[in-house]
KEKE-3310 file (N, C-alpha, C; in steps of 0.2 Angstrom, whole numbers, plus 5000, padded with zeros to 4 digits):
npx = (5004:5010:5019:5011:5005:5016:5020:5008:5009:5020:5016:5007:5014:5025:5019:5013:4999:4992:4998:4992:4979:4980:4985:4973:4964:4970:4967:4953:4951:4956:4947:4935:4937:4939:4952:4964:4973:4987:5002:5014:5011:5002:5010:5020:5014:5010:5023:5029:5020:5023:5037:5035:5026:5033:5044:5038:5033:5044:5055:5056:5056:5068:5077:5076:5082:5074:5070:5073:5083:5075:5074:5063:5061:5073:5071:5060:5066:5075:5066:5060:5070:5072:5060:5061:5070:5062:5053:5060:5063:5050:5047:5054:5047:5035:5025:5032:5025:5018:5029:5034:5024:5023:5035:5032:5022:5031:5039:5029:5027:5040:5040:5029:5035:5049:5056:5058:5059:5067:5065:5053:5039:5037:5026:5016:5013:5007:4994:4978:4980:4984:4975:4970:4981:4984:4972:4972:4985:4982:4971:4978:4988:4982:4972:4974:4988:4986:4977:4984:4995:4989:4985:4972:4959:4955:4940:4923:4919:4931:4934:4923:4925:4937:4933:4924:4933:4942:4933:4930:4943:4945:4935:4938:4950:4945:4940:4952:4957:4948:4951:4964:4963:4966:4980:4985:4994:4987:4989:4988:4976:4966:4951:4942:4947:4943:4929:4924:4919:4906:4901:4911:4908:4895:4898:4906:4896:4887:4895:4896:4885:4885:4896:4890:4879:4885:4889:4878:4879:4888:4893:4889:4883:4885:4874:4877:4888:4882:4875:4886:4893:4883:4883:4896:4896:4887:4895:4906:4900:4896:4909:4913:4903:4905:4918:4930:4940:4945:4947:4956:4972:4972:4959:4958:4971:4970:4957:4949:4958:4956:4945:4946:4951:4941:4931:4936:4935:4921:4917:4923:4916:4903)
npy = (4994:5006:5008:5009:5021:5030:5029:5035:5047:5052:5052:5063:5073:5075:5080:5073:5070:5082:5085:5075:5079:5091:5085:5077:5087:5093:5082:5083:5095:5092:5082:5090:5099:5091:5086:5075:5063:5070:5066:5073:5086:5083:5076:5085:5095:5087:5083:5096:5102:5094:5098:5113:5114:5108:5116:5128:5124:5120:5128:5141:5138:5130:5140:5148:5140:5132:5120:5104:5092:5078:5060:5058:5070:5071:5061:5067:5078:5072:5065:5076:5082:5072:5073:5086:5085:5077:5086:5095:5087:5084:5097:5101:5095:5102:5114:5129:5141:5137:5133:5146:5152:5143:5146:5159:5156:5149:5160:5167:5158:5158:5172:5171:5164:5168:5182:5195:5209:5222:5223:5218:5206:5189:5186:5177:5181:5193:5203:5197:5192:5180:5169:5173:5172:5158:5153:5158:5153:5139:5139:5144:5134:5121:5123:5133:5130:5116:5119:5129:5121:5111:5119:5124:5134:5149:5152:5157:5148:5144:5155:5154:5142:5145:5155:5146:5136:5144:5148:5136:5132:5143:5141:5129:5133:5141:5132:5127:5139:5141:5130:5132:5143:5146:5145:5154:5169:5184:5195:5191:5192:5183:5176:5170:5177:5190:5190:5181:5164:5158:5167:5165:5152:5154:5162:5153:5143:5151:5155:5143:5142:5150:5143:5131:5134:5141:5131:5129:5139:5136:5132:5120:5111:5097:5085:5075:5080:5090:5083:5077:5088:5093:5083:5086:5099:5097:5089:5097:5107:5100:5097:5110:5115:5107:5110:5116:5123:5113:5102:5088:5088:5080:5082:5093:5092:5079:5074:5086:5090:5080:5082:5086:5074:5065:5071:5068:5054:5053:5057:5047:5036:5039)
npz = (5000:5004:4994:4983:4986:4986:4972:4967:4972:4966:4953:4953:4959:4949:4939:4929:4929:4927:4914:4906:4906:4899:4887:4883:4881:4870:4861:4861:4855:4842:4838:4838:4828:4818:4815:4809:4820:4827:4831:4835:4839:4850:4859:4861:4868:4879:4885:4886:4895:4907:4909:4910:4921:4931:4932:4936:4948:4956:4954:4961:4974:4975:4971:4982:4991:4999:4997:4999:4992:4991:4988:4979:4973:4966:4957:4950:4945:4936:4928:4922:4915:4905:4899:4894:4884:4875:4872:4865:4854:4848:4846:4834:4825:4822:4813:4807:4811:4822:4830:4833:4840:4851:4857:4862:4871:4880:4884:4892:4902:4908:4912:4921:4931:4934:4942:4932:4932:4941:4959:4958:4959:4953:4939:4943:4956:4954:4959:4957:4944:4941:4938:4926:4917:4918:4912:4899:4894:4894:4885:4874:4872:4871:4862:4852:4847:4842:4831:4823:4820:4812:4801:4800:4794:4802:4809:4815:4823:4829:4838:4846:4853:4859:4869:4876:4880:4888:4898:4904:4910:4918:4928:4933:4939:4949:4958:4963:4969:4979:4987:4991:4998:5012:5013:5003:4999:5005:4998:4985:4980:4975:4967:4977:4988:4986:4984:4992:4997:4994:4984:4975:4971:4966:4955:4947:4944:4937:4926:4919:4912:4900:4895:4892:4883:4872:4863:4855:4846:4836:4819:4815:4826:4836:4842:4851:4857:4865:4874:4881:4885:4894:4904:4909:4913:4924:4932:4935:4942:4954:4959:4961:4971:4982:4985:4997:5010:5018:5011:5005:4996:4985:4980:4972:4965:4959:4956:4951:4941:4933:4925:4911:4906:4909:4901:4888:4889:4890:4878:4870:4874:4870)
capx = (5000:5014:5023:5006:5004:5022:5019:5003:5011:5025:5012:5004:5020:5029:5014:5010:4992:4990:5000:4987:4973:4982:4985:4967:4961:4972:4963:4946:4952:4957:4940:4930:4939:4940:4959:4967:4977:4994:5006:5019:5008:4999:5016:5024:5010:5011:5029:5029:5016:5027:5042:5033:5023:5038:5048:5034:5032:5049:5060:5056:5058:5075:5082:5076:5085:5069:5068:5078:5082:5073:5074:5057:5062:5078:5068:5056:5071:5078:5061:5059:5076:5071:5054:5063:5073:5057:5050:5064:5062:5044:5046:5056:5042:5030:5025:5036:5021:5017:5035:5035:5018:5025:5040:5029:5019:5036:5040:5024:5029:5045:5037:5025:5039:5055:5056:5062:5060:5070:5061:5046:5038:5035:5019:5012:5012:5004:4988:4972:4981:4986:4969:4969:4987:4983:4967:4975:4990:4979:4968:4983:4992:4977:4967:4978:4993:4984:4974:4989:4999:4985:4984:4965:4957:4952:4933:4920:4919:4937:4933:4918:4929:4942:4929:4922:4939:4944:4928:4931:4949:4944:4930:4942:4955:4942:4940:4959:4958:4944:4954:4970:4962:4969:4987:4987:4995:4982:4991:4987:4969:4962:4944:4938:4949:4940:4922:4921:4919:4900:4900:4915:4905:4890:4901:4908:4890:4885:4900:4895:4879:4887:4900:4886:4875:4890:4889:4873:4881:4893:4890:4886:4884:4884:4869:4881:4892:4878:4874:4892:4894:4879:4886:4902:4894:4884:4901:4910:4896:4897:4915:4913:4899:4908:4925:4931:4947:4947:4948:4963:4975:4970:4953:4960:4976:4969:4950:4947:4962:4954:4939:4947:4952:4934:4928:4938:4932:4914:4917:4925:4910:4897)
capy = (5000:5012:5008:5012:5029:5033:5029:5039:5054:5054:5053:5069:5078:5076:5084:5068:5070:5088:5084:5071:5083:5095:5080:5075:5093:5093:5077:5086:5100:5088:5080:5096:5103:5086:5085:5068:5063:5073:5064:5078:5092:5080:5074:5091:5098:5083:5084:5103:5103:5091:5103:5119:5114:5106:5122:5133:5122:5119:5133:5146:5135:5128:5146:5151:5135:5130:5114:5099:5087:5071:5056:5059:5077:5070:5058:5072:5082:5068:5064:5083:5083:5068:5076:5092:5082:5075:5093:5097:5082:5085:5104:5102:5092:5106:5119:5135:5146:5133:5134:5153:5153:5139:5150:5164:5153:5148:5166:5168:5153:5161:5178:5168:5161:5172:5190:5198:5216:5224:5224:5216:5199:5186:5187:5172:5184:5199:5203:5196:5191:5173:5165:5174:5170:5151:5151:5160:5148:5133:5140:5144:5128:5115:5125:5137:5126:5111:5123:5132:5115:5108:5124:5125:5141:5152:5154:5159:5142:5144:5160:5152:5137:5149:5157:5140:5133:5149:5148:5129:5132:5148:5138:5124:5136:5144:5127:5127:5145:5140:5125:5135:5150:5146:5145:5159:5175:5188:5200:5188:5194:5178:5178:5169:5182:5196:5190:5176:5157:5157:5171:5162:5146:5156:5164:5147:5141:5156:5154:5136:5143:5152:5138:5126:5137:5143:5125:5130:5144:5133:5132:5113:5108:5090:5084:5071:5085:5094:5078:5076:5094:5094:5079:5089:5105:5094:5086:5103:5110:5096:5098:5117:5116:5103:5113:5120:5124:5107:5096:5086:5091:5076:5084:5097:5090:5073:5074:5092:5090:5074:5084:5085:5067:5063:5074:5064:5047:5053:5057:5040:5032:5041)
capz = (5000:5004:4987:4978:4988:4983:4965:4965:4974:4961:4947:4954:4960:4944:4934:4924:4928:4923:4907:4903:4905:4893:4881:4881:4878:4863:4857:4861:4849:4836:4837:4837:4822:4813:4813:4810:4826:4826:4837:4837:4844:4856:4863:4862:4873:4885:4888:4888:4902:4912:4910:4912:4928:4936:4933:4940:4955:4960:4953:4966:4980:4974:4971:4989:4995:5004:4994:5000:4986:4993:4982:4975:4969:4962:4951:4946:4941:4931:4923:4919:4910:4899:4896:4891:4878:4871:4870:4859:4848:4845:4843:4827:4820:4821:4808:4809:4815:4828:4834:4835:4845:4857:4861:4865:4878:4884:4887:4897:4908:4912:4916:4927:4937:4936:4943:4927:4933:4948:4965:4956:4960:4946:4937:4947:4962:4953:4962:4953:4937:4940:4935:4919:4914:4918:4908:4893:4892:4893:4879:4868:4871:4870:4857:4847:4844:4837:4825:4819:4817:4807:4796:4799:4793:4808:4808:4821:4828:4833:4843:4851:4856:4863:4874:4879:4884:4893:4904:4907:4914:4923:4933:4937:4943:4954:4963:4966:4973:4985:4992:4993:5001:5019:5012:4998:5002:5005:4992:4978:4978:4971:4967:4984:4993:4985:4984:4996:4994:4992:4978:4970:4968:4962:4949:4943:4941:4931:4920:4916:4908:4893:4892:4888:4877:4867:4859:4850:4841:4831:4813:4814:4832:4837:4848:4856:4861:4869:4880:4884:4889:4900:4910:4911:4917:4931:4936:4937:4947:4960:4962:4964:4976:4987:4987:5003:5012:5022:5006:5004:4990:4980:4978:4966:4961:4955:4954:4947:4935:4929:4921:4904:4904:4909:4895:4883:4890:4889:4870:4867:4876:4866)
cpx = (5004:5018:5018:5005:5010:5022:5014:5005:5016:5021:5009:5009:5024:5025:5012:5003:4989:4992:4995:4981:4974:4982:4978:4963:4963:4968:4956:4946:4952:4950:4935:4931:4941:4947:4961:4972:4984:4998:5011:5016:5005:5005:5020:5020:5010:5017:5031:5026:5020:5033:5040:5030:5028:5042:5044:5034:5038:5055:5061:5059:5065:5079:5082:5079:5080:5067:5073:5077:5081:5074:5069:5059:5068:5076:5064:5061:5074:5072:5059:5064:5074:5064:5056:5066:5068:5053:5053:5063:5055:5043:5048:5052:5036:5031:5029:5031:5019:5023:5036:5030:5020:5030:5037:5026:5025:5038:5036:5025:5034:5044:5033:5029:5045:5053:5060:5064:5063:5065:5054:5045:5037:5028:5014:5010:5009:4997:4982:4973:4982:4981:4969:4975:4986:4978:4969:4980:4987:4975:4973:4986:4988:4973:4971:4983:4991:4981:4979:4993:4996:4983:4977:4963:4953:4945:4929:4919:4925:4937:4928:4921:4934:4938:4927:4928:4942:4939:4929:4937:4948:4940:4934:4947:4952:4941:4947:4960:4954:4948:4960:4969:4965:4977:4989:4989:4990:4983:4990:4981:4966:4955:4940:4941:4945:4933:4919:4920:4912:4899:4905:4912:4899:4893:4903:4902:4887:4889:4899:4889:4881:4892:4896:4882:4879:4890:4884:4874:4886:4889:4886:4887:4882:4880:4873:4885:4888:4876:4880:4894:4890:4881:4892:4901:4891:4890:4905:4906:4896:4903:4916:4909:4902:4915:4925:4938:4950:4948:4955:4966:4974:4963:4954:4965:4975:4962:4948:4951:4960:4948:4941:4948:4945:4930:4929:4935:4924:4913:4918:4919:4904:4899)
cpy = (5006:5013:5012:5019:5033:5034:5035:5046:5057:5056:5061:5075:5080:5079:5079:5069:5076:5088:5080:5075:5088:5091:5079:5081:5095:5088:5080:5091:5097:5085:5085:5099:5097:5085:5078:5069:5065:5071:5069:5083:5089:5079:5080:5094:5094:5084:5091:5105:5100:5096:5110:5119:5112:5112:5127:5131:5122:5124:5138:5144:5133:5134:5149:5146:5132:5123:5109:5094:5080:5067:5057:5065:5076:5066:5062:5076:5078:5067:5070:5084:5079:5071:5083:5090:5080:5081:5095:5093:5083:5093:5105:5098:5096:5111:5125:5140:5143:5134:5141:5155:5149:5143:5156:5162:5151:5154:5168:5164:5156:5167:5176:5166:5165:5179:5194:5206:5217:5225:5222:5208:5196:5187:5182:5176:5191:5199:5202:5194:5184:5169:5166:5172:5162:5149:5152:5155:5142:5133:5140:5138:5122:5117:5128:5133:5121:5114:5125:5126:5112:5112:5124:5132:5143:5155:5156:5154:5142:5149:5158:5146:5140:5151:5151:5137:5138:5149:5141:5130:5137:5145:5133:5127:5139:5139:5126:5133:5144:5135:5128:5142:5151:5147:5151:5165:5180:5194:5197:5190:5189:5179:5176:5174:5188:5196:5185:5169:5156:5161:5168:5156:5148:5159:5159:5144:5145:5156:5148:5137:5145:5146:5132:5128:5139:5137:5126:5135:5142:5132:5125:5109:5101:5089:5079:5075:5089:5089:5078:5082:5096:5089:5083:5095:5102:5092:5092:5106:5107:5098:5105:5118:5113:5106:5117:5119:5118:5101:5094:5088:5087:5078:5088:5094:5083:5074:5080:5092:5084:5076:5083:5078:5064:5065:5070:5057:5047:5053:5050:5035:5033:5039)
cpz = (5000:4997:4982:4980:4985:4976:4963:4967:4968:4954:4947:4955:4954:4938:4928:4923:4925:4916:4903:4902:4899:4886:4879:4879:4871:4858:4856:4855:4843:4834:4835:4830:4816:4810:4814:4816:4824:4832:4839:4841:4850:4861:4865:4868:4880:4889:4890:4894:4908:4914:4913:4919:4933:4937:4937:4947:4959:4959:4959:4972:4980:4974:4978:4994:5001:5002:4995:4994:4989:4987:4977:4970:4964:4955:4947:4942:4935:4925:4919:4914:4904:4895:4892:4884:4873:4868:4864:4853:4845:4842:4836:4822:4819:4816:4811:4813:4822:4833:4837:4841:4852:4861:4864:4871:4883:4888:4893:4903:4912:4915:4922:4933:4939:4937:4938:4929:4940:4953:4963:4957:4953:4945:4941:4954:4961:4955:4957:4946:4936:4936:4928:4914:4913:4912:4901:4890:4890:4886:4873:4867:4868:4864:4851:4844:4840:4831:4821:4816:4811:4801:4794:4798:4800:4806:4815:4826:4832:4839:4848:4856:4861:4870:4879:4884:4889:4900:4908:4912:4919:4929:4937:4941:4949:4960:4967:4971:4979:4990:4995:4997:5008:5018:5007:5002:5000:4999:4985:4975:4973:4971:4974:4989:4992:4986:4989:4993:4991:4985:4973:4967:4964:4955:4944:4940:4936:4925:4916:4911:4901:4890:4889:4882:4871:4861:4853:4845:4836:4825:4812:4821:4832:4843:4853:4860:4866:4875:4884:4888:4895:4906:4913:4915:4924:4935:4939:4943:4954:4963:4965:4970:4983:4989:4993:5005:5016:5017:5006:4997:4984:4977:4972:4962:4957:4952:4949:4941:4931:4924:4914:4902:4904:4903:4889:4883:4889:4881:4867:4869:4872:4858)
residu = (UNK:UNK:UNK:UNK:UNK:UNK:UNK:UNK:UNK:UNK:UNK:UNK:UNK:UNK:UNK:UNK:UNK:UNK:UNK:UNK:UNK:UNK:UNK:UNK:UNK:UNK:UNK:UNK:UNK:UNK:UNK:UNK:UNK:UNK:UNK:UNK:UNK:UNK:UNK:UNK:UNK:UNK:UNK:UNK:UNK:UNK:UNK:UNK:UNK:UNK:UNK:UNK:UNK:UNK:UNK:UNK:UNK:UNK:UNK:UNK:UNK:UNK:UNK:UNK:UNK:UNK:UNK:UNK:UNK:UNK:UNK:UNK:UNK:UNK:UNK:UNK:UNK:UNK:UNK:UNK:UNK:UNK:UNK:UNK:UNK:UNK:UNK:UNK:UNK:UNK:UNK:UNK:UNK:UNK:UNK:UNK:UNK:UNK:UNK:UNK:UNK:UNK:UNK:UNK:UNK:UNK:UNK:UNK:UNK:UNK:UNK:UNK:UNK:UNK:UNK:UNK:UNK:UNK:UNK:UNK:UNK:UNK:UNK:UNK:UNK:UNK:UNK:UNK:UNK:UNK:UNK:UNK:UNK:UNK:UNK:UNK:UNK:UNK:UNK:UNK:UNK:UNK:UNK:UNK:UNK:UNK:UNK:UNK:UNK:UNK:UNK:UNK:UNK:UNK:UNK:UNK:UNK:UNK:UNK:UNK:UNK:UNK:UNK:UNK:UNK:UNK:UNK:UNK:UNK:UNK:UNK:UNK:UNK:UNK:UNK:UNK:UNK:UNK:UNK:UNK:UNK:UNK:UNK:UNK:UNK:UNK:UNK:UNK:UNK:UNK:UNK:UNK:UNK:UNK:UNK:UNK:UNK:UNK:UNK:UNK:UNK:UNK:UNK:UNK:UNK:UNK:UNK:UNK:UNK:UNK:UNK:UNK:UNK:UNK:UNK:UNK:UNK:UNK:UNK:UNK:UNK:UNK:UNK:UNK:UNK:UNK:UNK:UNK:UNK:UNK:UNK:UNK:UNK:UNK:UNK:UNK:UNK:UNK:UNK:UNK:UNK:UNK:UNK:UNK:UNK:UNK:UNK:UNK:UNK:UNK:UNK:UNK:UNK:UNK:UNK:UNK:UNK:UNK:UNK:UNK:UNK:UNK:UNK:UNK:UNK:UNK:UNK:UNK:UNK:UNK)
# end
């Protein structure tokens, strides 16, 4: 049982789980826009997420010398190094425009983590902005990059999906912010810090309404997708309603981050 827990913790702490969420959002994008499976972009996003998230999570602590290199962290560092090599391998298989945009998102990740400006904190600590940076990056990486790499024409459906995807990630981050409320620095001005938990939950529920009904505005919406999205909205609503500061870290780090994976499994099931 102890070994299983160690493996599971490594799975979460090494960002494999969140990387799978990004991977399956790419697969959702490919399905929605009828793009044949592109292994290069899907794997680039997967390994890029591993590298990016591990960098964001552990870099600041390592530089502040608050992070002891336990065995697990050494393995995570080694795993991240090999993931970085694979990111480079798949990067050179992408279209030139995709590479340029991918580098732009890398720059945002660095800005999010590293304090580039004198006497300034990194973007992660800029008051009230964290949730928007995270949502925009997820939209760009899981929706924008696959579309660019497939050389699909940009239509109104793309913009509708961008709004939809932004709302989805925004609401999921709200759940994280509720759970982290007791530990977050008050100067971060997260949504729950500014409007309270009850209003944050209400905001999340209200945002799920346009998330669902935007599907009707597509040029040729799929009835099956409407059913799948309705199940998804109900599931996210439950996670949102039951979120509180006393929930274990697995509530968000595993279950909430499983939402994109569940979304894909629902699609496959239907």
